[in-house]
N, C-alpha and C positions, 0 to 999 in steps of 0.2 A: 528769457523770462525774468532774469534778475533785474534788468534795468526798467522794468515795468512798475508803475506805482501800485500800491496795494489796492486802491480803488479800481484801477484798470484790470488787475488780476481778478478781483471779485466779479467784475462785469464779464470778463472772458469765461470765468467758471460758470456763471449763470447761463451764458450763451451755450456753452458746451453741454450743460445739463438739459437745456431746452431742446437742443438738437439730438441728443441721445440720452433720454431720461433714465434708461436702464444701464448706463455705463458704470464702470468700476470707479468708485469714489477715490480709492487709494491711488489709482492711476492719474486722476486729475490733480490730486495733492502733489504727487511727484512732478508732474508736468509743469505746474505753476509754483513749485517750491513753497508750498504752504502746508500747515498741518491738516490732517483729515477733518478735524472739527470745523475748520474754515469752509471746507467744501460742503459738509453737512449743512452748515448754516446758510448755504446758497440754494438749497432745495426749495422750490417755490411753493406758494400757497400754504395749506395747512398740513404739509407733509412732515413737519418737524415740530415737536414739543420739547422744550427744555425743562429739565429737573435739576435742582442743585445736587452736587455730588455728595453732600452731607446725608442724603437719603439713600445712599448705597446699600446699607444693610436692610432698610425697609423695602426697597425695590427687590433685592434678591430674595428676601423672605417671602414676598408675595409670589414671585416667579417660581419658587420651590413648590408651590401648590398648583401649578399649571398643567402638570403632566409632561409628556415628551416635548422637548424643544430642541433647537440646534444651537450649540454653543460654538462660537468661532473666534479664534485668535488669528489675525491677519497681520503679518509683518512683511518686510521687503524680501525675506528669505523663505517664508513658509506660510501656508494657510492650513491651520489645524482645525478640524471639525469634530465635534462630539454630538451625537443624537441620542437623546434619552431624557430622563427626568433630571431637573436641576436639583441637586441635593440640598437639604437643610444645612445651614451653617451656624457657627457660634463664634463669638469673639473670644479669643484666648491668646495670650502672649503677644498682643498687639496686632494680631492677624484675624481675618475672618476665615475660619477653617471650615472647608466643605467636607461633609461626612458622607461620601458617596459609596463607600465600600468598594464593590467591583466596578462601579460606574465612574462618573466624573468625581474627582476629588482634588484637593489642592489647598493652597493658603494664599489669601488675597490681602492686600493692604488697602483697607477702606479709606484711609486718610489721603491716599494718592489720587482718589477719584474726585475730580473737581466739577464735572458736569456729566449729566446723563441725558441722552436724547432718545425720544421715541420717534422712530423714522418710518414713514409709509412711502414706499416708492416701488416702481416696477424694477425687476431684475431678471434678465434672461427671459423676457416675455411673460413673466408672472408677477402678480402683486405680492409684495413682501411687507412685513411689519417686523421691525427689530428694535431692541433696546440696546443702545450703544453707550459704552462707558468710556470717558475720556480723562486723561491726566492733565496736569497744569500746563504741559507743553502743547495741548490740543491733539495729542496722539491717542489712538484707540488703545484701550486696555484690552477689551474684548467686546463681543456682540452676542446677543441672544435673540434668535429668530423665533417667531410664532411658528408652532408646528403645523403640519399638514395632515389631512386625513388620507384615506386610501385612494381617493379621487384627485389627490394633489391640491385640494382646496384648503385654504387656511382654516384652522379649527375654530368654529364659531365661539366656543366657550373661552378660548384663549384671546380671540379678538375682543370679547367683552372685558376680560381681565386687563388686556393692553390698554383699552380705552379708559378703564377705571384708574390705572396708574396716573394718567394725565389729570384726571379729576382730583385724585387724592394729593398729588405732589407738585404739580406744575405751578400752583399758586405760591410756592415757597420762593420763587425767583421771578425776575422779570424776563421777558423774552429777549433772546440774543439778537 
């Protein structure tokens, strides 16, 4: 794949997504030696909305009011998931500090987030909606997925909040 031009890689990624729309994006990134963000940008139609990374705190503050979500960190060595409410955070000592108590907690570097993508796509035979945060290298920092109800359907109130993020913040940048 290394001797393939960037344009050829993009076309092959688009073909792979068309053939298997619910494939693993990270696997395509590895296969074509591109950042995950490049693969996300190849998702067709209105499946992706880009928000500038400068809206990191605004987006996370909104998500903290959604209720139970799934927070995922996916690296080449591990996939770590947390399900529950996204905690409120606060800037302090140069970090966005999550105050989760017994749930999710941690310290995030908002200045490292260069872009945020709202992604709608099938995965494992189910519709998904996620908010994906990317660094300057186009690699995923983490993802937050819209929660599901008892019948495994996406939560209607969270779908509304997800859609609202696009309206509120996508006008801050051009589409990639």
